[in-house]
C-alpha positions in Angstrom: -5.9 8.0 6.1 -8.7 8.4 9.0 -10.7 8.3 5.6 -8.4 5.3 4.3 -8.9 3.3 8.2 -13.1 3.4 7.7 -13.4 2.4 4.0 -11.3 -0.9 5.2 -13.7 -1.2 8.0 -16.7 -1.6 5.7 -15.9 -3.6 4.1 -14.6 -6.2 6.3 -18.4 -5.8 7.2 -19.4 -6.1 4.3 -17.0 -8.9 3.1 -18.7 -10.9 6.4 -22.3 -9.9 5.2 -21.5 -11.2 1.5 -22.1 -7.7 -0.2 -18.3 -7.4 -1.4 -15.8 -9.5 -2.6 -12.1 -10.1 -0.9 -10.7 -8.5 -4.2 -12.9 -5.3 -3.0 -10.8 -6.1 1.0 -7.7 -6.9 -0.2 -7.3 -3.0 -2.5 -9.3 -1.6 1.1 -5.8 -3.5 3.3 -3.5 -2.6 1.0 -4.7 1.4 0.4 -4.5 1.7 4.9 -1.1 0.2 4.6 0.3 2.5 1.8 -1.7 5.3 3.8 0.3 4.7 6.9 3.9 3.8 5.0 3.3 7.3 3.4 1.8 8.9 6.5 5.4 7.4 8.5 7.7 8.3 5.5 6.2 12.4 5.4 6.5 12.4 9.8 10.7 11.4 8.5 11.2 13.4 6.0 9.8 17.1 7.9 12.4 16.2 11.0 15.4 16.3 8.4 13.6 19.3 7.0 13.7 20.9 10.3 17.5 19.8 10.8 18.6 21.4 7.4 16.4 24.5 7.8 17.8 24.5 11.7 21.8 23.9 10.1 20.7 26.2 7.1 19.9 28.9 9.8 22.5 28.2 12.3 20.2 26.9 15.0 21.2 23.1 15.3 21.9 22.9 17.7 24.6 19.8 18.8 24.4 17.1 21.8 27.7 16.1 22.6 
């Protein structure tokens, strides 16, 4: 995701200097948002997989 964030910044600078167009900037921003959404989904997926694994192993702590 860091690479996606880095690619969005030069695109904004290129647009400011007239070296790029709005389509390039919009595409870079779309890729950044998609990468951020994928990362958030991966974090939640990992959390729930860990809960399922602990349940299967019988090590899940239940808080009442």
